[in-house]
Backbone as CSV, one residue per row, in Angstrom:
resi,resn,N_x,N_y,N_z,CA_x,CA_y,CA_z,C_x,C_y,C_z
1,MET,-6.798,-2.440,14.270,-7.100,-1.193,13.842,-5.578,-0.655,13.587
2,LYS,-6.063,0.346,12.715,-4.617,0.616,12.409,-4.503,2.303,13.578
3,LYS,-3.647,2.493,13.743,-3.710,3.794,14.617,-2.874,5.143,14.041
4,ILE,-3.811,6.216,13.833,-2.738,7.449,12.884,-3.041,8.947,14.170
5,LEU,-1.619,9.042,14.132,-1.803,10.127,14.915,-1.994,11.656,14.490
6,VAL,-2.886,12.512,15.164,-3.847,13.349,14.973,-3.056,14.794,15.548
7,LEU,-2.149,15.275,14.550,-1.383,16.415,15.525,-2.100,17.965,15.041
8,GLU,-2.648,18.232,15.712,-3.972,19.565,15.035,-4.231,20.409,16.232
9,ASP,-3.781,21.596,16.925,-4.383,22.145,17.608,-4.992,23.200,17.546
10,GLU,-5.901,23.158,15.817,-7.500,23.542,16.607,-8.764,22.468,16.748
11,PRO,-8.975,22.515,18.393,-10.044,21.271,18.823,-11.141,21.124,17.560
12,ASN,-11.729,21.601,16.580,-12.755,21.603,15.315,-12.434,21.195,14.454
13,ILE,-10.841,21.525,14.093,-10.617,20.264,12.879,-10.196,19.329,13.508
14,ARG,-9.381,19.137,14.757,-8.758,17.772,15.519,-9.993,17.262,14.867
15,SER,-11.280,17.396,15.913,-12.521,16.679,16.237,-12.834,16.079,14.902
16,PHE,-13.096,16.693,14.055,-13.380,16.467,12.535,-12.387,15.078,11.325
17,VAL,-11.465,15.531,11.861,-10.445,14.560,11.177,-10.252,13.282,12.628
18,VAL,-10.869,13.168,13.306,-10.812,11.900,14.252,-12.053,11.544,13.985
19,ILE,-13.265,11.612,13.569,-14.525,11.594,13.575,-14.584,10.960,12.171
20,ASN,-14.108,11.280,11.706,-13.393,10.707,10.135,-12.766,9.982,9.973
21,LEU,-11.842,9.389,11.189,-11.121,8.377,11.202,-11.305,7.148,11.393
22,ARG,-12.284,7.679,12.623,-13.253,6.775,12.879,-13.602,5.560,12.077
23,ARG,-14.621,6.867,11.274,-15.553,6.187,10.421,-15.072,5.306,9.488
24,SER,-14.012,5.235,9.099,-13.267,4.459,8.037,-12.302,3.557,8.379
25,GLY,-12.137,2.998,9.914,-12.017,2.140,10.084,-10.526,2.236,11.283
26,TYR,-10.107,3.537,11.186,-8.634,3.706,12.030,-9.124,3.957,13.865
27,GLN,-7.987,4.204,14.470,-7.821,4.461,15.589,-7.231,5.849,15.679
28,PRO,-7.468,6.777,15.645,-7.098,8.429,16.308,-6.234,8.116,17.204
29,ILE,-5.058,8.619,17.431,-4.609,9.323,18.434,-4.127,10.715,18.619
30,GLU,-4.902,11.664,19.611,-5.054,12.730,19.576,-4.110,13.888,20.098
31,ALA,-3.071,14.649,19.694,-2.093,15.229,20.081,-2.484,16.955,19.951
32,GLU,-2.340,17.731,20.391,-2.533,18.955,20.622,-1.214,20.062,19.922
33,THR,-0.181,19.689,21.078,0.864,19.984,20.540,1.982,19.122,19.958
34,GLY,3.350,19.820,19.652,4.280,19.013,19.083,5.112,17.420,20.324
35,MET,5.196,18.689,21.385,5.570,17.676,22.410,4.669,16.374,22.883
36,GLN,3.171,16.841,23.191,2.319,15.734,23.047,2.608,14.488,22.069
37,ALA,2.686,15.211,21.075,3.004,14.242,19.333,3.842,13.251,19.535
38,LEU,5.351,13.794,20.218,6.329,13.540,20.522,6.037,11.862,21.307
39,ASN,5.099,12.373,22.565,5.201,11.679,23.330,3.965,10.616,23.595
40,GLN,2.850,10.749,22.188,2.416,9.506,21.874,2.642,9.049,21.298
41,LEU,4.416,9.128,20.065,4.452,8.028,19.440,5.227,7.024,19.955
42,GLU,5.641,7.989,21.318,7.253,6.903,22.163,6.224,5.684,23.167
43,GLU,4.892,6.353,23.067,3.758,5.286,24.100,3.075,4.293,23.117
44,ASN,3.161,4.616,21.720,2.398,4.030,20.798,2.913,3.813,19.986
45,PRO,4.354,2.686,20.047,5.470,2.335,18.810,4.897,1.844,17.791
46,ASP,3.209,1.342,17.675,2.467,0.795,16.528,1.349,1.775,15.469
47,ILE,1.855,3.074,15.496,1.334,3.652,14.770,1.783,3.593,13.797
48,CYS,0.925,3.646,12.668,1.707,3.043,11.273,1.321,4.561,10.660
49,LEU,0.867,5.932,10.979,1.122,7.091,10.110,0.637,8.116,10.625
50,ALA,1.122,9.520,10.993,1.034,10.731,11.297,0.492,11.456,10.090
51,LEU,-0.590,11.981,10.812,-1.275,13.366,10.942,-0.424,14.700,11.466
52,LEU,0.509,15.879,10.559,0.777,16.534,11.588,0.663,17.848,11.022
53,ASP,0.014,19.316,11.572,-0.485,20.322,11.427,1.088,20.960,11.049
54,VAL,1.379,21.635,10.174,2.329,22.483,10.173,2.734,23.681,10.918
55,MET,1.592,24.510,10.829,1.350,25.288,11.887,1.058,25.199,13.693
56,LEU,1.895,25.282,14.386,1.386,25.255,15.773,1.695,26.792,16.653
57,GLU,0.884,26.594,17.593,1.242,27.602,18.601,1.896,27.506,19.500
58,GLY,3.421,28.410,19.403,4.674,28.199,20.043,5.007,26.808,20.559
59,GLY,6.099,27.052,20.428,7.041,25.107,20.880,6.616,24.658,19.563
60,ILE,7.167,23.505,19.543,7.310,22.331,18.584,6.380,22.546,17.454
61,ASP,6.953,23.013,15.962,5.543,23.018,15.138,5.577,21.498,14.374
62,GLY,5.199,21.212,13.181,4.618,20.230,12.325,5.980,19.838,11.573
63,PHE,6.782,20.512,10.812,8.171,20.522,10.536,9.177,19.634,11.705
64,GLU,9.251,20.391,12.795,10.340,19.596,13.640,9.600,18.745,13.830
65,VAL,8.107,18.226,14.383,8.111,16.268,14.635,8.339,15.699,13.878
66,CYS,8.222,15.853,12.276,8.654,15.608,11.101,10.145,14.886,10.797
67,ARG,11.313,16.088,11.705,12.207,15.962,11.796,12.801,14.867,12.465
68,ARG,12.161,15.380,13.930,12.217,14.403,14.686,11.873,12.823,14.440
69,ILE,10.693,12.843,13.578,10.277,10.847,13.961,11.233,10.725,12.913
70,ARG,11.948,11.323,11.487,12.572,10.466,10.971,14.218,10.531,11.395
71,ALA,14.449,11.321,12.015,15.549,11.131,12.975,15.696,9.861,13.672
72,SER,14.505,10.042,14.157,14.789,8.626,15.445,14.610,7.276,14.395
73,GLY,14.622,7.049,12.469,14.992,6.320,12.173,13.730,5.458,11.798
74,SER,12.510,6.173,12.613,11.147,6.002,12.045,10.547,6.024,10.866
75,LYS,9.771,4.847,10.294,9.464,4.490,8.927,8.017,4.576,8.669
76,ILE,6.960,5.363,10.066,5.925,5.485,9.824,5.657,6.930,8.468
77,GLY,4.475,6.537,7.929,4.245,7.614,7.266,3.763,8.842,7.683
78,ILE,3.975,9.718,6.908,3.886,11.235,7.475,2.729,11.855,6.327
79,ILE,1.768,12.689,6.887,1.462,13.396,5.467,0.912,15.127,6.685
80,MET,1.297,15.962,5.883,1.655,16.827,6.989,0.354,17.859,6.188
81,LEU,-0.494,18.656,7.719,-1.431,19.136,6.668,-1.284,21.111,7.214
82,THR,-1.581,21.186,6.118,-1.163,22.730,6.265,-2.629,23.885,5.482
83,ALA,-2.107,25.087,6.276,-3.615,26.105,6.111,-3.046,26.968,4.418
84,LYS,-1.977,26.867,4.860,-1.030,27.553,3.397,-1.146,26.894,1.743
85,ASN,-1.217,27.571,0.759,-1.248,26.798,-0.471,0.067,27.442,-0.852
86,GLN,1.151,27.319,-0.295,2.274,27.906,-1.001,3.229,26.766,-1.063
87,GLU,3.875,26.796,-1.925,4.805,26.061,-2.648,5.841,25.624,-1.157
88,ILE,6.708,26.629,-0.690,7.650,26.581,0.274,7.116,25.421,1.035
89,ASP,5.946,25.581,1.429,5.051,24.796,2.774,5.336,23.309,2.430
90,LYS,5.014,23.272,1.136,5.080,21.757,0.191,6.582,21.194,0.274
91,VAL,7.225,21.658,0.037,8.560,21.517,-0.490,9.414,21.187,1.002
92,THR,9.068,22.136,1.908,9.644,21.905,3.257,9.460,20.691,3.889
93,GLY,7.672,20.319,3.850,7.431,19.463,4.494,8.056,18.224,3.974
94,LEU,7.777,18.051,2.451,8.654,16.524,1.937,10.241,16.621,2.553
95,MET,10.799,17.698,2.303,12.538,17.977,2.420,12.369,17.033,4.054
96,THR,12.185,17.305,4.928,11.900,17.411,6.399,11.493,15.785,6.552
97,GLY,11.150,15.187,5.550,10.606,13.610,5.572,9.179,13.180,5.354
98,ALA,7.955,14.301,5.093,7.148,14.427,5.028,6.334,13.284,3.563
99,ASP,5.788,11.947,3.618,5.644,11.598,2.279,4.733,12.059,1.451
100,ASP,3.664,13.073,1.671,2.423,13.505,1.364,2.217,14.794,2.082
101,TYR,1.109,15.953,1.697,0.521,16.732,2.176,-0.617,17.173,1.523
102,VAL,-1.611,17.709,2.213,-2.994,17.882,2.035,-2.973,19.403,2.710
103,THR,-3.788,20.155,1.395,-4.169,21.524,2.321,-5.592,21.421,2.256
104,LYS,-5.517,22.272,3.760,-6.919,22.758,4.256,-7.550,23.968,3.361
105,PRO,-8.663,23.913,2.972,-9.402,23.197,3.475,-9.870,21.390,2.813
106,PHE,-9.968,20.235,3.554,-10.080,18.973,2.616,-10.763,18.571,3.168
107,SER,-11.704,17.201,2.336,-12.562,16.672,2.468,-12.255,15.358,3.213
108,PRO,-12.802,14.989,4.062,-12.946,13.662,4.604,-12.378,12.601,3.848
109,ALA,-13.329,12.447,2.075,-12.603,11.303,0.935,-11.303,11.802,0.472
110,GLU,-10.662,13.029,0.463,-9.524,13.401,0.311,-8.466,12.944,1.188
111,LEU,-8.540,12.923,2.263,-7.685,12.604,3.845,-7.734,11.279,3.446
112,THR,-9.002,10.555,3.957,-8.903,8.873,3.859,-8.633,8.366,2.685
113,ALA,-8.824,9.419,1.480,-7.766,8.371,0.224,-6.421,8.048,0.173
114,ARG,-5.868,9.206,0.896,-4.532,9.782,0.244,-3.902,8.576,1.794
115,ILE,-4.503,8.618,3.666,-4.115,7.673,3.861,-4.271,6.182,3.714
116,ASP,-5.452,6.073,3.078,-5.703,4.818,2.327,-4.284,4.836,1.785
117,ALA,-3.988,5.351,0.600,-2.848,5.344,-0.628,-1.679,5.207,0.048
118,LEU,-0.934,5.506,1.485,-0.060,5.745,1.931,0.612,4.869,2.776
119,VAL,-0.606,4.451,3.778,-0.458,3.350,4.356,-0.382,1.532,3.601
120,ARG,-1.210,1.795,2.333,-1.152,0.946,1.903,0.357,0.740,0.186
121,ARG,1.311,1.712,0.589,2.245,2.106,-0.414,3.652,1.328,0.601
122,LEU,3.696,2.103,2.073,4.397,1.996,2.548,4.633,0.256,2.657
123,GLY,3.202,-0.257,2.782,3.371,-1.550,3.842,3.727,-1.880,5.199
124,ASP,2.568,-0.736,6.202,2.731,-0.597,7.293,2.435,-1.321,8.512
125,ASP,0.798,-2.058,7.294,0.239,-2.867,8.322,0.634,-4.294,8.085
126,ALA,0.710,-4.621,9.201,1.313,-6.415,9.141,0.039,-7.209,9.221
127,GLU,-1.162,-6.701,9.578,-1.850,-7.647,9.255,-2.460,-7.637,7.952
128,LYS,-2.607,-6.885,7.471,-2.805,-6.387,5.708,-1.850,-7.118,5.370
129,ASN,-0.436,-7.437,5.536,0.834,-7.775,4.743,0.744,-9.190,4.723
130,SER,0.128,-9.854,5.728,-0.307,-10.885,6.155,-0.992,-12.148,5.113
131,PHE,-1.572,-11.453,4.223,-2.715,-11.465,3.274,-2.390,-10.976,1.635
132,GLU,-1.437,-10.296,1.686,-0.816,-9.729,0.679,0.282,-10.198,-0.299
133,ILE,0.423,-10.626,-2.033,2.027,-10.525,-1.950,1.918,-9.695,-3.016
134,THR,3.318,-9.110,-2.824,3.232,-8.043,-3.554,4.190,-8.453,-4.716
135,SER,4.867,-8.177,-5.714,5.597,-8.219,-6.743,5.823,-7.305,-7.769
136,GLY,6.555,-5.991,-7.820,6.821,-5.071,-8.691,5.410,-4.645,-8.256
137,PRO,4.445,-4.284,-9.862,3.757,-3.410,-10.025,2.378,-4.049,-9.220
138,PHE,2.808,-5.076,-8.829,1.411,-6.136,-8.865,1.326,-6.424,-6.978
139,VAL,-0.067,-6.693,-6.297,-1.156,-6.587,-5.411,-1.496,-7.694,-5.947
140,LEU,-1.582,-8.721,-4.634,-2.146,-9.861,-5.048,-2.886,-10.443,-3.160
141,ASN,-3.912,-9.627,-3.470,-4.730,-10.528,-1.936,-5.642,-11.671,-2.017
142,THR,-4.934,-12.677,-0.991,-5.317,-14.067,-0.804,-6.256,-13.679,-0.292
143,ARG,-7.168,-13.058,0.540,-7.907,-12.908,1.060,-9.670,-12.635,0.660
144,ASN,-9.127,-11.560,-0.359,-10.064,-10.981,-1.119,-10.273,-11.922,-2.610
145,ARG,-9.369,-12.650,-2.909,-8.724,-13.502,-4.154,-8.686,-11.867,-5.437
146,THR,-8.377,-10.719,-5.171,-8.246,-10.120,-5.892,-6.317,-9.744,-6.844
147,LEU,-6.327,-9.532,-7.578,-5.210,-8.674,-8.215,-5.580,-7.028,-8.596
148,GLU,-4.328,-6.524,-8.394,-3.733,-4.885,-8.884,-2.458,-5.324,-9.333
149,LYS,-2.461,-3.920,-10.132,-1.770,-3.842,-11.139,-1.258,-2.211,-10.807
150,ASP,-0.162,-1.486,-10.676,-0.061,-0.299,-10.742,-1.701,0.470,-9.473
151,CYS,-2.554,0.058,-8.840,-3.316,0.123,-7.818,-4.995,0.270,-8.815
152,LYS,-4.636,-0.517,-9.987,-5.818,-0.343,-11.023,-6.195,-2.581,-10.593
153,ARG,-7.604,-2.435,-10.512,-7.903,-3.570,-10.039,-8.151,-4.534,-11.511
154,LEU,-7.595,-5.756,-11.228,-7.887,-6.491,-12.757,-8.368,-7.549,-13.196
155,LYS,-9.417,-8.188,-13.367,-10.698,-9.157,-13.872,-10.055,-10.043,-13.780
156,LEU,-10.044,-11.119,-13.038,-9.598,-12.825,-13.296,-10.787,-13.142,-13.067
157,THR,-10.519,-14.177,-13.846,-11.070,-15.673,-13.524,-10.607,-16.188,-12.324
158,GLN,-11.616,-17.309,-11.803,-10.726,-17.826,-10.778,-9.075,-18.837,-10.997
159,ILE,-9.106,-19.929,-12.152,-7.908,-20.274,-12.969,-6.963,-19.381,-12.730
160,GLU,-6.857,-18.091,-13.352,-6.206,-16.701,-13.683,-5.702,-16.368,-12.565
161,TYR,-6.723,-16.012,-11.787,-5.828,-16.160,-10.251,-5.018,-17.403,-9.677
162,GLN,-5.882,-18.204,-9.430,-4.663,-19.451,-9.091,-3.228,-19.634,-9.460
163,LEU,-3.404,-19.424,-11.076,-1.833,-19.185,-11.442,-1.313,-17.476,-11.053
164,MET,-2.016,-16.592,-11.048,-1.203,-15.614,-10.655,-0.571,-15.696,-9.025
165,LYS,-1.425,-16.450,-8.340,-0.573,-16.640,-7.094,0.634,-17.564,-7.088
166,LEU,0.307,-18.887,-8.002,1.439,-19.780,-8.091,2.733,-19.446,-8.340
167,PHE,2.623,-18.450,-9.441,3.647,-17.490,-9.746,4.339,-16.834,-8.981
168,MET,3.731,-16.356,-8.506,3.885,-14.794,-7.683,4.279,-14.955,-5.953
169,GLU,4.182,-16.480,-5.668,4.673,-17.355,-4.359,5.982,-18.121,-5.224
170,ASN,5.891,-17.970,-6.219,7.088,-18.929,-6.381,8.430,-17.391,-7.901
171,PRO,8.762,-16.719,-7.361,9.240,-15.449,-7.944,11.018,-16.486,-8.523
172,GLY,10.463,-15.977,-9.938,12.324,-16.864,-10.617,12.269,-18.109,-10.635
173,LYS,11.245,-18.921,-10.487,11.409,-20.504,-10.244,10.796,-20.767,-11.668
174,ALA,11.773,-21.921,-12.626,10.614,-22.262,-13.605,9.841,-23.241,-13.330
175,MET,8.989,-23.233,-13.938,7.461,-24.913,-13.436,7.298,-25.335,-14.961
176,SER,7.573,-26.419,-14.752,6.834,-27.065,-16.001,4.971,-26.931,-15.870
177,ARG,4.909,-27.452,-17.025,3.457,-27.749,-17.250,2.755,-28.324,-16.441
178,ASP,3.334,-29.572,-16.687,2.814,-30.547,-15.473,2.670,-30.220,-14.450
179,ASP,3.680,-29.376,-13.767,3.392,-29.001,-12.522,2.680,-27.760,-12.339
180,ILE,2.813,-27.012,-12.863,1.587,-25.965,-12.935,0.105,-26.719,-13.272
181,LEU,0.254,-27.713,-13.779,-1.112,-28.543,-14.162,-1.767,-29.283,-13.143
182,LYS,-1.180,-29.505,-12.667,-1.471,-30.655,-10.752,-1.378,-29.106,-9.757
183,ALA,-0.903,-28.019,-9.924,-1.066,-26.846,-8.609,-2.380,-26.557,-8.806
184,VAL,-2.655,-26.084,-9.958,-3.731,-25.116,-10.272,-5.396,-25.919,-10.440
185,TRP,-5.354,-27.381,-11.179,-5.874,-27.856,-11.890,-6.503,-29.202,-10.907
186,GLY,-5.055,-29.427,-10.125,-5.708,-30.927,-9.280,-4.693,-32.039,-10.084
187,GLU,-4.694,-33.225,-8.869,-3.671,-33.724,-9.130,-4.606,-35.008,-10.593
188,ASN,-5.918,-34.983,-10.231,-6.968,-35.572,-10.963,-7.331,-35.362,-12.289
189,PHE,-6.823,-34.203,-12.763,-7.378,-33.545,-13.854,-6.838,-33.960,-14.879
190,SER,-7.794,-34.600,-15.642,-7.791,-35.539,-16.765,-6.950,-34.244,-18.340
191,GLY,-7.622,-33.406,-18.311,-7.273,-32.429,-19.715,-5.710,-32.819,-20.353
192,GLU,-5.250,-31.906,-21.221,-4.092,-31.629,-22.344,-3.021,-30.789,-21.332
193,LEU,-1.977,-30.766,-21.486,-1.051,-29.913,-21.437,-1.100,-28.683,-21.880
194,LYS,-1.955,-28.720,-23.110,-1.752,-27.387,-23.793,-3.081,-26.447,-22.687
195,THR,-3.888,-27.058,-22.156,-4.445,-26.473,-21.986,-4.201,-25.126,-20.794
196,VAL,-2.718,-24.755,-20.054,-1.957,-24.205,-19.416,-1.264,-23.073,-20.538
197,ASP,-0.953,-23.975,-21.738,-0.424,-22.484,-22.595,-1.468,-21.467,-22.666
198,VAL,-3.110,-22.092,-22.949,-4.126,-21.211,-23.307,-4.430,-20.724,-22.636
199,ASN,-4.539,-20.724,-20.878,-4.369,-19.645,-20.169,-3.527,-18.842,-19.626
200,ILE,-2.301,-19.133,-20.000,-1.155,-18.405,-19.860,-1.183,-17.072,-20.463
201,ARG,-1.603,-17.814,-21.821,-1.948,-16.285,-22.993,-2.888,-16.148,-23.063
202,ARG,-4.257,-16.172,-21.785,-5.193,-15.040,-21.311,-5.047,-14.062,-20.382
203,LEU,-3.996,-14.864,-19.669,-3.457,-14.343,-18.159,-2.466,-13.080,-18.736
204,ARG,-2.095,-13.616,-19.790,-0.932,-12.290,-20.477,-1.406,-10.936,-20.965
205,ILE,-2.497,-11.419,-21.482,-3.384,-10.040,-22.227,-4.152,-9.508,-20.768
206,LYS,-4.015,-9.787,-20.123,-4.340,-8.960,-18.815,-3.497,-8.234,-17.773
207,ILE,-2.408,-9.119,-17.851,-1.425,-8.008,-16.646,-0.403,-7.989,-17.400
208,GLU,0.394,-7.779,-19.090,1.120,-7.366,-19.647,0.649,-6.605,-20.493
209,SER,2.022,-5.353,-19.934,2.046,-3.897,-21.319,2.086,-4.272,-23.119
210,ASP,2.551,-5.606,-23.067,2.447,-5.986,-24.453,2.350,-7.454,-24.533
211,PRO,1.290,-8.218,-24.440,1.116,-9.586,-24.488,2.379,-10.629,-25.051
212,THR,2.758,-9.784,-26.539,3.599,-10.477,-27.014,5.654,-10.049,-27.035
213,ASP,5.360,-9.521,-25.959,6.521,-9.542,-25.292,6.795,-9.438,-24.081
214,PRO,6.339,-10.884,-23.180,6.337,-10.385,-21.853,7.046,-10.064,-20.758
215,GLU,6.913,-9.137,-19.922,7.926,-8.655,-19.179,8.297,-9.616,-17.876
216,TYR,6.639,-10.369,-17.032,6.466,-10.822,-15.605,6.660,-12.017,-16.218
217,LEU,5.690,-12.779,-17.221,5.139,-13.911,-17.083,6.370,-14.705,-18.372
218,THR,7.139,-15.462,-18.386,7.837,-15.731,-18.934,8.192,-16.852,-19.336
219,THR,8.307,-17.122,-20.913,8.577,-18.250,-21.009,9.982,-18.942,-20.876
220,VAL,9.561,-20.207,-20.225,10.955,-21.027,-20.659,11.072,-21.944,-21.800
221,TRP,11.586,-21.831,-22.296,11.806,-22.945,-23.883,11.846,-24.279,-23.258
222,GLY,10.567,-24.920,-23.889,10.791,-26.476,-23.847,10.081,-26.659,-22.586
223,PHE,10.259,-26.175,-21.405,10.398,-26.727,-20.254,8.476,-25.912,-19.775
224,GLY,8.679,-25.146,-19.590,7.347,-24.071,-18.671,7.621,-22.567,-18.916
225,TYR,6.831,-22.329,-17.618,7.060,-20.486,-17.242,7.609,-20.404,-16.490
226,LYS,8.020,-19.189,-15.889,8.201,-18.871,-14.777,8.170,-17.099,-14.589
227,TRP,7.611,-16.932,-12.917,7.677,-15.169,-12.997,9.033,-14.455,-12.615
228,GLY,9.103,-13.998,-13.502,10.520,-13.347,-14.198,10.564,-11.819,-13.548
229,TYR,9.561,-11.286,-12.847,10.342,-10.045,-12.284,10.999,-10.094,-11.220
């Protein structure tokens, strides 16, 4: 379960955020002051993302916590929570090392969506990464057997999924049609090599911006194909 630091000095808002994080499958770590937040980060090195309230009463504010996190070399995700809809607060947060910001009042759905997107983009969750293969704009989930391009789900047949898995696990490696046929269809498949070409053409229609001039799944003339990204 991914740990999320919640730095918020208003109990009602903090409780609201914590409840919704738990409902979304996260483990919230609470802090009321900037110093408490820094202590929690030290005690919980597996925190993957921090929600930092900008305006805190006295002491260390959210901006300073953000600066210290980045000064330490930490790569955790940081989202600033601000009550002010002012450009300077957004710019200051991003300049101090924040990845994103959310302006109060915010909905649970908006906050969760921002957190999910950031955790995914930064790849801070080791468990998730263990069954995801990333290549350029593509993310192949081997547990759910799904493929996304630029965060948009692509509908694949099982053969197309197996082809993508084969290529993404072997980037830059030229594979013959015979090798592809055996890996995807099995050693005992009695079909023709042309089967590979037909399915590659169908797959390119789904993954390439221009299937006639493929950028990712390229042809090795007279031999086979390779994942060229």
